[in-house]
C-alpha positions as semicolon CSV with decimal commas, in nm:
position;residue;x (nm);y (nm);z (nm)
1;M;0,881;2,741;9,295
2;A;0,620;2,465;9,270
3;S;0,676;2,134;9,442
4;G;0,756;1,819;9,247
5;P;0,485;1,575;9,130
6;L;0,572;1,331;9,411
7;D;0,544;1,596;9,681
8;G;0,385;1,446;9,994
9;L;0,513;1,093;9,931
10;R;0,777;0,943;10,158
11;V;1,037;0,692;10,042
12;L;1,267;0,493;10,269
13;D;1,603;0,444;10,099
14;L;1,803;0,143;10,218
15;T;2,035;0,144;9,919
16;A;2,403;0,198;9,853
17;V;2,655;0,243;9,570
18;V;2,483;0,338;9,238
19;A;2,171;0,151;9,121
20;G;1,961;0,209;9,433
21;P;2,082;0,562;9,513
22;F;2,023;0,666;9,151
23;C;1,665;0,535;9,173
24;T;1,590;0,718;9,497
25;M;1,762;1,036;9,376
26;L;1,525;1,041;9,078
27;L;1,230;1,002;9,315
28;G;1,371;1,287;9,523
29;D;1,417;1,500;9,209
30;L;1,045;1,444;9,148
31;G;0,964;1,581;9,492
32;A;0,943;1,272;9,715
33;D;1,072;1,296;10,072
34;V;1,354;1,045;10,052
35;I;1,496;0,925;10,384
36;K;1,832;0,757;10,333
37;I;1,885;0,500;10,608
38;E;2,258;0,439;10,641
39;P;2,471;0,208;10,858
40;P;2,703;0,372;11,113
41;E;2,988;0,379;10,860
42;G;2,761;0,529;10,592
43;D;2,703;0,441;10,230
44;S;3,030;0,300;10,096
45;T;3,049;0,572;9,832
46;R;3,105;0,821;10,113
47;R;3,442;0,657;10,176
48;F;3,567;0,514;9,850
49;G;3,642;0,658;9,510
50;R;3,824;0,957;9,370
51;P;3,824;1,248;9,363
52;Q;3,760;1,352;9,721
53;K;3,766;1,699;9,871
54;N;3,782;1,746;10,247
55;G;3,651;1,394;10,299
56;V;3,358;1,430;10,056
57;T;3,356;1,206;9,748
58;A;3,231;1,310;9,407
59;S;3,056;0,972;9,373
60;F;2,840;1,028;9,682
61;L;2,743;1,377;9,570
62;A;2,654;1,245;9,224
63;F;2,374;1,014;9,342
64;N;2,240;1,149;9,669
65;R;2,088;1,494;9,628
66;N;1,732;1,556;9,749
67;K;1,759;1,315;10,042
68;R;1,767;1,324;10,421
69;S;2,009;1,095;10,604
70;I;1,959;0,903;10,925
71;V;2,192;0,643;11,074
72;V;2,043;0,315;11,194
73;D;2,250;0,014;11,295
74;L;2,041;-0,274;11,166
75;K;2,263;-0,521;11,352
76;K;2,132;-0,392;11,684
77;P;1,804;-0,545;11,807
78;D;1,620;-0,213;11,795
79;G;1,746;-0,124;11,446
80;P;1,497;-0,324;11,239
81;T;1,217;-0,223;11,477
82;L;1,297;0,141;11,410
83;V;1,278;0,080;11,035
84;L;0,941;-0,091;11,076
85;T;0,815;0,212;11,266
86;L;0,925;0,445;10,988
87;A;0,785;0,212;10,721
88;A;0,441;0,220;10,882
89;K;0,407;0,581;10,762
90;A;0,603;0,552;10,437
91;D;0,470;0,515;10,085
92;A;0,762;0,322;9,940
93;L;1,082;0,146;10,039
94;V;1,375;0,078;9,807
95;E;1,664;-0,155;9,887
96;N;1,945;-0,315;9,687
97;N;2,093;-0,560;9,933
98;R;2,183;-0,911;9,830
99;P;1,861;-1,118;9,815
100;G;1,767;-1,258;10,155
101;V;1,948;-0,995;10,364
102;T;1,643;-0,784;10,449
103;D;1,439;-1,096;10,526
104;R;1,700;-1,211;10,775
105;L;1,701;-0,867;10,934
106;G;1,323;-0,870;10,973
107;I;1,257;-0,588;10,726
108;G;1,175;-0,789;10,413
109;Y;0,856;-0,727;10,218
110;A;0,647;-0,964;10,431
111;D;0,762;-0,788;10,750
112;I;0,702;-0,438;10,613
113;R;0,366;-0,530;10,462
114;R;0,236;-0,638;10,801
115;V;0,277;-0,284;10,933
116;N;0,182;-0,112;10,606
117;P;-0,021;-0,309;10,347
118;K;-0,018;-0,014;10,104
119;I;0,359;0,015;10,083
120;V;0,544;-0,019;9,754
121;Y;0,854;-0,227;9,825
122;C;1,122;-0,229;9,554
123;S;1,420;-0,463;9,563
124;I;1,701;-0,410;9,311
125;C;1,911;-0,724;9,272
126;G;2,145;-0,886;9,024
127;F;1,944;-1,167;8,869
128;G;1,591;-1,298;8,830
129;P;1,413;-1,504;9,097
130;K;1,473;-1,840;8,926
131;G;1,797;-2,014;8,839
132;W;2,101;-2,084;9,048
133;R;2,221;-1,721;9,038
134;A;1,901;-1,586;9,197
135;D;2,073;-1,495;9,523
136;H;2,412;-1,401;9,379
137;P;2,555;-1,050;9,410
138;A;2,623;-0,855;9,093
139;Y;2,803;-0,538;8,994
140;D;2,788;-0,331;8,680
141;P;3,076;-0,493;8,481
142;V;2,930;-0,841;8,535
143;I;2,589;-0,732;8,411
144;Q;2,731;-0,547;8,110
145;A;2,907;-0,867;8,007
146;F;2,622;-1,106;8,091
147;S;2,356;-0,900;7,911
148;G;2,541;-0,892;7,579
149;M;2,618;-0,523;7,605
150;A;2,997;-0,572;7,607
151;A;2,987;-0,796;7,299
152;I;2,769;-0,545;7,115
153;Q;3,021;-0,269;7,185
154;G;3,340;-0,452;7,098
155;G;3,235;-0,768;6,914
156;S;3,266;-1,125;7,032
157;Q;3,642;-1,123;6,972
158;R;3,702;-0,821;7,194
159;P;3,403;-0,749;7,419
160;T;3,425;-0,398;7,560
161;A;3,257;-0,252;7,867
162;I;3,103;0,093;7,845
163;K;3,313;0,315;8,069
164;M;3,041;0,409;8,315
165;A;2,802;0,232;8,551
166;L;2,546;0,201;8,273
167;A;2,382;-0,122;8,391
168;D;2,352;0,025;8,741
169;K;2,190;0,343;8,615
170;L;1,955;0,159;8,377
171;S;1,844;-0,056;8,670
172;G;1,793;0,253;8,884
173;M;1,583;0,423;8,618
174;T;1,377;0,107;8,567
175;A;1,321;0,086;8,941
176;A;1,217;0,452;8,965
177;L;0,962;0,411;8,686
178;S;0,829;0,095;8,849
179;V;0,797;0,262;9,190
180;V;0,612;0,563;9,048
181;S;0,374;0,332;8,860
182;A;0,309;0,120;9,169
183;L;0,253;0,433;9,380
184;L;-0,015;0,542;9,135
185;M;-0,188;0,205;9,168
186;A;-0,160;0,218;9,547
187;R;-0,329;0,557;9,544
188;N;-0,604;0,446;9,309
189;R;-0,671;0,099;9,451
190;G;-0,530;0,115;9,801
191;V;-0,300;-0,182;9,737
192;G;0,078;-0,189;9,763
193;Q;0,305;-0,443;9,599
194;F;0,650;-0,596;9,580
195;I;0,876;-0,501;9,289
196;R;1,188;-0,697;9,200
197;V;1,419;-0,526;8,952
198;P;1,695;-0,766;8,842
199;M;1,982;-0,566;8,697
200;L;2,032;-0,828;8,425
201;E;1,671;-0,808;8,307
202;A;1,657;-0,428;8,327
203;T;1,974;-0,406;8,119
204;M;1,860;-0,660;7,862
205;A;1,525;-0,480;7,832
206;F;1,721;-0,170;7,732
207;V;1,991;-0,333;7,520
208;C;1,819;-0,610;7,328
209;N;1,523;-0,442;7,155
210;D;1,711;-0,313;6,850
211;T;2,041;-0,500;6,876
212;M;1,876;-0,843;6,854
213;A;1,714;-0,759;6,519
214;G;1,873;-1,058;6,348
215;Y;1,730;-1,288;6,614
216;T;1,375;-1,150;6,611
217;F;1,237;-1,406;6,367
218;V;1,252;-1,767;6,483
219;P;1,423;-1,982;6,373
220;E;1,688;-1,719;6,327
221;D;1,936;-1,896;6,096
222;E;1,799;-1,730;5,783
223;F;1,789;-1,380;5,929
224;K;2,075;-1,325;6,173
225;G;2,320;-1,244;5,895
226;Q;2,090;-0,973;5,759
227;A;2,096;-0,752;6,066
228;P;2,301;-0,430;6,044
229;R;2,644;-0,470;6,196
230;T;2,602;-0,145;6,385
231;Q;2,301;0,057;6,490
232;S;2,496;0,381;6,516
233;L;2,774;0,547;6,321
234;D;3,099;0,609;6,505
235;P;3,229;0,968;6,502
236;F;3,425;1,084;6,197
237;K;3,774;1,235;6,209
238;T;3,815;1,588;6,079
239;S;4,134;1,788;6,029
240;D;4,126;1,913;6,389
241;G;3,897;1,677;6,582
242;W;3,584;1,469;6,547
243;I;3,219;1,515;6,452
244;S;2,914;1,291;6,466
245;L;2,669;1,232;6,179
246;A;2,336;1,051;6,187
247;P;2,171;1,048;5,842
248;F;1,871;0,817;5,830
249;T;1,645;0,886;5,533
250;D;1,740;0,871;5,166
251;A;1,680;1,245;5,140
252;Q;1,927;1,309;5,421
253;Y;2,189;1,087;5,258
254;E;2,140;1,265;4,927
255;R;2,186;1,608;5,089
256;L;2,486;1,475;5,282
257;C;2,656;1,369;4,958
258;A;2,596;1,712;4,809
259;A;2,724;1,889;5,123
260;A;3,038;1,673;5,111
261;G;3,098;1,790;4,753
262;H;3,018;1,453;4,597
263;P;2,656;1,440;4,477
264;E;2,754;1,159;4,243
265;W;2,790;0,924;4,542
266;W;2,412;0,912;4,575
267;N;2,352;0,856;4,204
268;C;2,575;0,553;4,167
269;A;2,410;0,234;4,047
270;L;2,479;0,028;4,359
271;G;2,207;-0,129;4,574
272;R;2,105;0,083;4,872
273;A;2,299;-0,107;5,140
274;E;2,616;-0,117;4,931
275;R;2,569;0,248;4,834
276;L;2,546;0,357;5,196
277;R;2,861;0,165;5,283
278;S;3,039;0,335;4,994
279;I;2,920;0,679;5,109
280;I;3,039;0,620;5,465
281;K;3,377;0,506;5,337
282;G;3,407;0,814;5,117
283;L;3,303;1,045;5,402
284;A;3,576;0,905;5,623
285;E;3,831;1,035;5,372
286;V;3,666;1,364;5,276
287;L;3,587;1,484;5,627
288;R;3,954;1,470;5,724
289;Q;4,026;1,756;5,484
290;E;3,855;2,039;5,679
291;T;3,794;2,147;6,037
292;S;3,506;2,033;6,254
293;A;3,359;2,386;6,268
294;R;3,348;2,420;5,888
295;W;3,193;2,078;5,840
296;L;2,930;2,133;6,109
297;A;2,829;2,466;5,958
298;R;2,796;2,308;5,613
299;L;2,608;2,003;5,738
300;E;2,370;2,204;5,957
301;E;2,289;2,425;5,656
302;A;2,201;2,106;5,466
303;D;1,978;1,997;5,759
304;I;2,184;1,686;5,831
305;P;2,163;1,551;6,192
306;C;2,511;1,620;6,324
307;G;2,700;1,752;6,621
308;P;3,037;1,800;6,788
309;V;3,214;1,529;6,985
310;H;3,267;1,666;7,335
311;D;3,470;1,564;7,632
312;Y;3,438;1,730;7,972
313;E;3,700;1,988;7,877
314;T;3,461;2,128;7,614
315;L;3,108;2,015;7,711
316;F;3,039;2,272;7,982
317;S;3,119;2,568;7,755
318;D;2,916;2,452;7,454
319;D;2,663;2,720;7,353
320;E;2,376;2,471;7,361
321;I;2,464;2,351;7,711
322;V;2,513;2,705;7,843
323;A;2,188;2,834;7,689
324;N;1,984;2,553;7,844
325;E;2,162;2,566;8,182
326;S;2,202;2,187;8,172
327;F;2,437;2,188;8,472
328;S;2,400;2,364;8,805
329;L;2,652;2,491;9,058
330;Y;2,586;2,494;9,432
331;E;2,782;2,551;9,750
332;Y;2,843;2,244;9,969
333;P;2,948;2,298;10,333
334;G;3,319;2,242;10,386
335;V;3,379;2,174;10,018
336;G;3,290;2,484;9,823
337;T;3,141;2,496;9,474
338;V;3,006;2,171;9,333
339;R;2,882;2,101;8,981
340;T;2,587;1,869;8,918
341;V;2,400;1,766;8,605
342;N;2,033;1,859;8,607
343;P;1,750;1,605;8,580
344;G;1,678;1,498;8,226
345;A;1,311;1,597;8,206
346;R;1,151;1,940;8,216
347;L;0,809;1,950;8,385
348;N;0,662;2,298;8,349
349;E;0,419;2,278;8,642
350;T;0,608;2,057;8,889
351;P;0,975;2,081;8,794
352;M;1,244;1,837;8,890
353;R;1,517;2,029;9,068
354;L;1,774;2,038;9,346
355;R;1,571;2,085;9,664
356;R;1,817;1,942;9,918
357;L;2,194;1,914;9,912
358;P;2,337;1,564;9,944
359;P;2,313;1,498;10,320
360;K;2,589;1,467;10,575
361;L;2,593;1,126;10,742
362;G;2,308;1,115;10,994
363;E;2,233;1,482;10,941
364;H;1,857;1,436;10,983
365;T;1,834;1,152;11,236
366;D;1,665;1,353;11,510
367;E;1,447;1,543;11,266
368;V;1,308;1,229;11,103
369;L;1,251;1,044;11,430
370;L;1,072;1,340;11,589
371;E;0,845;1,359;11,284
372;A;0,775;0,987;11,329
373;G;0,654;1,049;11,684
374;F;0,958;0,945;11,885
375;E;1,004;1,123;12,217
376;R;1,338;1,295;12,269
377;S;1,407;1,067;12,563
378;R;1,363;0,763;12,340
379;I;1,590;0,914;12,075
380;E;1,863;0,967;12,334
381;E;1,816;0,612;12,460
382;L;1,861;0,479;12,106
383;R;2,171;0,694;12,070
384;R;2,320;0,566;12,398
385;D;2,262;0,211;12,274
386;R;2,434;0,308;11,946
387;V;2,131;0,213;11,740
388;I;2,142;0,561;11,586
389;N;2,424;0,812;11,556
């Protein structure tokens, strides 16, 4: 099978937990040679979180495919020097330490740029470079709350966090896009650059576009009350479960009313906004009277955007998911069969795919250092000094 579009590019991965590893996994899915540089104890997700099987966590497997792992103790004098040596031949470096940590270790952007002016150096952090929180740590729940996401989900009276590391993953995707863009410029112009991806700004860039509609026009006092209260309809209860509907155009709403057995709903004399509210209220009652399967068949026949509401007990067996092979199974040493979700884009010439299993801790230390030109005697010396595993 063809290589990925980033084949031939090398990325040093000094990240942990979710945002950084998700970024570098995406780069690996695209074909980059991602070298995960871990401390002696490994990425914290190797040790924490449930479920675990034979000492392997689901959380580590979820964000670390398509990588090679080496162990470098950056607290040892030779640790940062080793990273500089690897960086001299790398195309990009991604880290998500607290701001200032890599500078103190001697592997900040200024240090790396001296050995490799073309490198793309991406730092994922919590907040922007100005303000008193610039150097503060941040985790997903803090960013969901700070960005307005929690208030959008639950309202100001009961802000609600989305039950996943959404801010982390949005930041990782933003970082991956930024790195790929900067790599293109480095190839075309021969110039690297520093990228800072604040989780707060990456999350707001995703959240605020449509949800701040009432605050788009300034001053906003006249307009903020006109914005829709919700940008998406919640699922509807049926007699045996739930379904989701997403009518948008007037034609879709008119067909929806007919499919629900109440064409008169569309022909009432109310204004459009009030009419739509009345239709939604009526649907909530009508849809409870029949099963999800019968409603979905009727709505699909009427060409209404709709679908089932899955959980993980039903998602994997859905005909659509099975037909498109949206998940893959692979065998992981010492663990057995593992399920993973496939990358979200389909490139017909250079596909994104599982090329390497998530690495064992330090699995590729010797391999990577030999490729970098280290003599075996030097590798053993570094191992005796506990700089590497």
